[in-house]
C-alpha positions, 0 to 999 in steps of 0.5 A, spaced: 492 530 411 488 523 412 495 520 412 498 524 418 491 523 422 492 516 421 499 516 423 497 520 429 492 515 431 496 509 430 501 513 435 496 515 440 494 507 440 501 505 441 502 510 447 496 507 450 498 500 449 505 501 452 502 506 457 505 505 464 499 501 469 499 501 476 496 494 479 493 495 486 491 489 491 487 492 497 486 487 503 483 488 510 479 484 515 474 487 520 471 480 521 476 475 523 471 470 525 472 471 532 468 476 536 473 479 541 478 480 535 474 484 530 475 491 528 471 496 526 474 500 520 479 496 516 474 494 511 472 502 510 480 503 510 479 498 503 473 501 500 475 509 501 482 507 498 479 504 492 475 510 491 482 514 491 486 509 487 480 508 482 480 516 480 487 515 478 485 510 473 489 504 477 487 497 476 484 495 483 482 489 486 480 488 493 479 482 498 476 484 505 474 480 511 472 472 510 475 473 503 482 476 505 485 469 506 492 467 505 490 463 499 486 468 496 491 474 497 497 470 494 492 468 488 491 475 487 498 477 487 500 472 483 495 474 478 498 481 478 505 479 477 503 475 471 500 482 468 505 487 470 510 489 465 517 492 467 514 499 466 508 498 471 507 499 478 504 494 483 501 497 490 499 492 496 495 494 502 493 491 508 489 493 514 488 489 520 491 486 526 499 484 526 504 481 530 512 481 529 514 479 522 507 478 520 500 480 518 494 477 521 489 475 515 482 472 516 481 466 521 487 469 525 492 466 520 499 469 520 501 472 513 509 473 514 512 479 510 518 474 508 512 470 504 510 476 501 516 479 499 518 472 496 511 472 492 513 480 490 520 478 488 517 474 482 514 481 479 518 484 472 516 491 475 522 494 479 516 499 483 512 495 488 509 499 494 506 496 500 502 500 505 501 496 511 496 498 517 497 493 522 500 493 529 508 491 529 508 492 522 515 495 522 518 488 524 519 487 517 525 491 518 529 485 520 527 482 513 531 488 510 537 483 508 532 479 503 529 485 499 535 488 498 539 482 495 533 479 492 528 485 489 531 492 490 524 495 488 520 493 494 518 499 498 514 498 505 511 504 508 508 501 515 504 504 520 508 503 526 515 501 529 516 494 530 514 494 538 508 499 537 501 498 536 497 501 530 491 505 533 484 505 529 479 511 531 472 510 531 470 517 531 475 518 524 472 512 522 479 509 520 486 507 522 490 513 524 495 511 519 490 509 513 486 516 514 493 520 514 494 516 507 488 517 504 489 525 505 496 525 503 494 521 496 488 526 495 493 532 495 495 534 502 502 531 502 503 535 495 509 539 499 511 543 493 504 544 490 506 541 483 499 537 483 503 530 484 505 526 490 511 522 491 513 517 496 517 521 500 512 527 500 507 522 502 511 518 508 513 525 511 505 527 511 503 521 514 509 520 519 507 528 521 500 526 521 500 520 525 505 522 530 501 528 532 495 525 533 498 520 538 502 525 541 497 525 547 496 517 547 499 513 552 501 508 546 505 512 541 505 510 533 511 512 528 510 510 521 516 507 518 519 507 511 523 501 509 526 501 502 531 503 497 532 511 496 531 510 489 524 510 490 523 516 494 521 521 488 516 516 485 510 519 483 504 515 487 498 519 485 496 526 481 491 530 483 
């Protein structure tokens, strides 16, 4: 009996060592160092998303406002890439200003999606998910040839089309996209009630929520899903 118990303990420890992990880097800029460009809710976006992912026992790092520089983001991503094993997942989130082909980090520096993909393409894992809440974030689409050839596992869920703005709502306290993302990850997106949220369930929920909220806005917003279809059934969260 003692030997069986010992072997069971060893097996459980081994399973824990080899268990799939998810590493997340959450970034957002509220204070850009330029008063006219500051945002109200992006740091809140990061803090609330961290709470959701912490409950999923993910390994979460955050960079906000003056810490969310290109250099710091690259350092954190490279550290995650070194840690993540082939069976693991990586999540990257950004909330802030955006322009064609790039996120706008602290100091109003442009972090190009192409550069983000170059870094992530060095990861061993084949499951990488980027959630971007920024204007014109759908402009990652022209780079499709890059991730398709170099790293087929990178998936982007973007807050808007390439020519659209991404709205934040002070009454809600979040960007419209991030608010929908948070609700979806907490279980609202679980269409088939199996207590887990897949990527496609999440996207459909976020898309419907955001487009409904901006239906009467002068500027419409349509979230975009860009990546391999093989990632659609990947479970992002359980609740």
